[in-house]
C-alpha positions, 0 to 999 in steps of 0.5 A: 528905156524906151520901148521900141516896136516895128510893124509893116503896113500893107504897102510895105511902109515900116511903122516904128513905135518909140515910147518915151516915158513921162511925156504928154506929147506924140510926134508922128513923122513920115519920111521917104528916101526922096531928098535932093540927092535923088533928083535928076539934074533937070529936077533939082529943087523938085523934092523941096517943091513937092514938100510945099505942094502937099500942104495944099490939101488931100482928099479928106482935107482938100484945101490948105485952110482945112489942113491948117485949121484942123491942126490948130483945132488939135492944138498940133504943130505941123512942119516938114523938111527936105534935105539931100537925103530925105523928105519928111513930114511931121505933126506933134500933138497931145497924145489924146489926139493921136488918131486925128493927128495921124488921119490929118498927116496921112491924108494930105501927105499920102493923098495930095491933091496937087492942084494945078492952080495951087502949084502955080501959086506956090512957084512964086512963094518958093522963088521968094524963099530962094531969093531970101537965101541968096540974100543971106551970105551964110546960106550962100557960103553953105551952098558954095561949100557943097559945090566945092566939095561935091562938084556937079553931083546931086550932093553939090546942088542946092536943096532949093534948086535954081529959081529958073526950074520953078519958073519954067521947068517944073510941070504937074506931070513931072512932079507926079512922076517924081513922087511916084518914082521916089515916094515908095513905102518900101524905102520910107518909114513912119515914126510914132514917138512919145506917149503911145497910150492913145494910138489907134489899133494896128488895123486902123494904123495900117489903114491910115499909113496905107494911104501912101502908094504901094510902089516898088523900091526906088532905085539907089541914088547916085554914088558919092563922088571923090572928094573935091578940094576946090576953092569957091569964093563969091566976092562981095564988098562987105565988112563981114566974111562967111568961111566954110571948110569941109574935110573928108576924114577916113571914117567908115560911115557904116560903122556906128562907133566910128561915126560916134568917134567923129562926132566926139572929135568934132566936138573937141575941135569946134563943137563947144565953148571949150573946144580948140577952135572956140578957145583959140580963134575966138577967145585967145586971138579974137579973130571971129565972133562965130566959129564951129565944127561938126561932123556929118555923114550921108549913107556912103561918105563922111564929112567934117565941116568948119565954119566961121563968121568974122571981120573980113580983115581977119578972115585969112589969118583965121583960115590959116589958124583953123587949118593949123589946129586941124593939123596939130590934132592930126600930128599930136592927137588930142589929150585924154582929158579933151576926149573925155570932156568932149565925149561927156558933152556930146552924149549929154547934148544927145540926151537933152535933145532926145527929151523932145519927141520930134528930135527922136523921130527925126533921128529915127528916120535918118537911122532907119531910112538912110542907114538901115540901123536901130531907131532906139535912141538909147543905142545912139547914146550908148554908142557915144558913151562907149567911144574910146580915146584911141578911136578919137585919135584915129579920127584925128589922124585920118583927117586929110591935109587939104579941105575944100573951101568956100567963102563969101566976102571981099576975097579972091580964091587965090587968097586961100592958097596961102596955107596950102 
């Protein structure tokens, strides 16, 4: 059982300590309710760009060279990520280096220099990142399905944003304004996960984490839109197609047990090699080399995504059969044996993932900041273990008939009307 304690820094930032027995590693993660969903239209891509910029240096470690070389001297791994929901920064090091690792992370993230010259230099780097994703059909299909599902809502826009914003729109003043508006200690959190034996005293931790500004709580993000059932296709003359579908099931995302039931449903649908999609689409019919399903949720809406990478000539047949399988589960329900197997697989995968301090920290950030729920990893596992057959059947019956659809390949939108 992990030991979990929570305190609050003087700037209102919650500090969660999650002790994991039997590890020599410590992950320190700080996150804020400042993902792409919180951007104004003209700011799209700014959350991700700011994530890049803070690595250029802070007050004590004023250059990217000093940040990176200090991390190497600690034997630590630095990284960050931006999603629609969060921006997060993390460092994983041996536990004995706890104080130095916290000092480094909170310096450049909490007190970034945001140098004008570095800002201009980094524009080109991020534009290259955007171009790389635009060259990857699977990434393009992921962006298209968001647009098909959420339309012109922040959730329908890409996290990276358009290259044009990097070239012309983003200014240092605008970036600082976004940070001061969104990076509030009262809507963020710090997560110390792993071996906690060498953590500094609470007074020293407060000093480190108070490097983040004490700001009022940020305004709530724009409410989720109604589900769109659009079909978006980027026609490319290729032999391979990348297909995406998103359904919005009738799942109350504020209920952890319903989210857990949705995770188990998505596992038996397409989350394992024993799932219906894998067994039927890949093994029996040979229609796709890659096919999967997963459930997800933002703070206020659920989702179920199906994905396939396949020969373009088989794309429409696979699309029809994928929808049929979802309909069969809705009409007939899964078997009790399927649910039991999927529950064991889903909970087991969660247990294995939580062997890594970084995974626990990232999960805790989502639980705390996005959902306002327990950060204890054992609670998450126990919730999966407690899901009943009837709860999974309810999820299956609550998946609507019509998904949003996106595809990259030699197709037209009208091709996907055949199953409708």
